[in-house]
C-alpha positions as CSV (number, residue, x, y, z in Angstrom):
1,X,0.0,0.0,0.0
2,X,2.8,2.5,0.9
3,X,4.6,1.6,-2.3
4,X,1.5,2.3,-4.4
5,X,0.9,5.6,-2.6
6,X,4.6,6.7,-3.2
7,X,4.3,5.8,-6.9
8,X,1.0,7.7,-7.2
9,X,2.5,10.8,-5.5
10,X,5.6,10.6,-7.7
11,X,3.5,10.4,-10.8
12,X,1.3,13.3,-9.7
13,X,4.4,15.5,-9.1
14,X,5.8,14.6,-12.5
15,X,2.6,15.6,-14.2
16,X,2.5,19.0,-12.4
17,X,5.8,19.8,-14.1
18,X,4.7,18.6,-17.5
19,X,3.9,21.4,-20.0
20,X,0.2,21.9,-20.5
21,X,0.8,22.9,-24.1
22,X,3.6,23.9,-26.5
23,X,6.2,26.6,-25.9
24,X,4.9,29.9,-24.6
25,X,4.6,32.7,-27.1
26,X,6.4,36.0,-26.3
27,X,3.0,37.6,-25.5
28,X,2.1,34.8,-23.0
29,X,5.6,34.9,-21.4
30,X,5.4,38.7,-21.1
31,X,1.9,38.6,-19.6
32,X,2.9,35.9,-17.1
33,X,6.2,37.5,-16.0
34,X,5.9,41.3,-16.1
35,X,6.1,42.8,-12.7
36,X,7.0,39.5,-11.0
37,X,10.1,38.1,-9.4
38,X,10.4,34.4,-10.2
39,X,12.7,31.9,-8.4
40,X,14.1,29.1,-10.6
41,X,15.6,25.8,-9.4
42,X,17.4,23.0,-11.3
43,X,15.2,19.9,-11.4
44,X,13.0,21.7,-8.8
45,X,15.6,21.2,-6.0
46,X,18.7,23.4,-6.1
47,X,18.0,27.1,-6.4
48,X,19.5,28.4,-9.7
49,X,18.6,32.1,-9.2
50,X,15.8,34.7,-9.2
51,X,14.8,37.1,-11.9
52,X,12.6,40.2,-11.7
53,X,10.8,41.0,-14.9
54,X,10.2,44.7,-15.4
55,X,8.3,46.8,-18.0
56,X,9.5,46.9,-21.6
57,X,11.0,43.4,-21.4
58,X,13.7,44.5,-18.9
59,X,15.1,42.0,-16.4
60,X,17.2,41.9,-13.2
61,X,18.9,38.6,-12.5
62,X,20.6,37.3,-9.3
63,X,22.1,33.9,-8.8
64,X,23.4,34.5,-5.3
65,X,20.7,36.7,-3.8
66,X,22.9,39.8,-3.7
67,X,24.7,40.5,-7.0
68,X,22.3,41.7,-9.7
69,X,22.7,41.9,-13.4
70,X,20.4,44.0,-15.6
71,X,19.3,42.8,-19.0
72,X,16.6,42.6,-21.6
73,X,14.7,39.7,-23.2
74,X,13.4,39.4,-26.7
75,X,11.6,36.7,-28.7
76,X,13.5,34.7,-31.3
77,X,11.1,32.2,-32.9
78,X,9.8,29.9,-30.1
79,X,12.7,31.0,-27.9
80,X,13.0,33.8,-25.3
81,X,16.5,35.2,-25.4
82,X,18.2,37.3,-22.7
83,X,21.1,39.6,-23.1
84,X,22.7,41.0,-19.9
85,X,24.9,44.0,-19.3
86,X,28.0,41.9,-18.5
87,X,27.6,39.5,-21.5
88,X,26.3,40.4,-24.9
89,X,25.9,36.7,-25.9
90,X,22.2,35.8,-26.1
91,X,21.1,33.2,-23.5
92,X,18.1,31.5,-25.1
93,X,15.4,29.4,-23.5
94,X,12.1,27.8,-24.4
95,X,9.5,28.3,-21.7
96,X,6.5,26.2,-21.0
97,X,3.6,26.8,-18.6
98,X,2.9,23.9,-16.2
99,X,0.5,23.4,-13.4
100,X,3.2,24.5,-11.0
101,X,4.6,27.5,-13.0
102,X,7.3,27.9,-15.6
103,X,9.5,25.2,-17.0
104,X,12.6,26.5,-19.0
105,X,14.8,24.6,-21.4
106,X,18.2,26.1,-22.1
107,X,18.9,26.2,-25.8
108,X,22.5,27.2,-25.8
109,X,23.5,23.9,-24.3
110,X,20.6,21.4,-24.8
111,X,22.1,18.8,-22.4
112,X,21.4,21.1,-19.4
113,X,18.5,20.0,-17.3
114,X,15.3,22.1,-17.2
115,X,14.8,24.9,-14.7
116,X,11.5,25.0,-12.9
117,X,9.7,27.8,-11.2
118,X,9.5,27.2,-7.5
119,X,7.9,29.0,-4.6
120,X,9.9,32.1,-3.6
121,X,9.3,35.7,-2.6
122,X,7.6,37.7,-5.4
123,X,9.3,40.8,-4.2
124,X,12.0,43.0,-5.8
125,X,15.5,41.6,-5.6
126,X,17.8,42.8,-2.7
127,X,20.9,43.8,-4.7
128,X,24.1,44.7,-3.0
129,X,25.3,48.2,-4.1
130,X,23.5,50.2,-6.7
131,X,20.9,48.5,-8.8
132,X,22.2,48.2,-12.4
133,X,20.1,49.8,-15.1
134,X,19.4,48.5,-18.5
């Protein structure tokens, strides 16, 4: 009985992270993210970082909770690409909406596991020093 319950819970959790449809359009991504701060984790366990999505497709990224990097995002086909002030190389992802939130697949290195949106504070980032501008 316990084994069956564990299997059912595991299957239910996996379905919650399964995309509900194809990749998000730029419009759907913008509507979902603008004005929010989203926490991402690798495989839903290890925190990868937090990103605040501002107006006009601006972003503020922090992978350590203190150092922030400003950037912008733009659509490129089914991808959402980010360019940050410290690196002009586009970082492109395909985003999906799941029952739990966003699921992001990194396109620059397809072997990298997905990032999942996880519960976290939906508040502005606490950046050490001056907040960078885009």
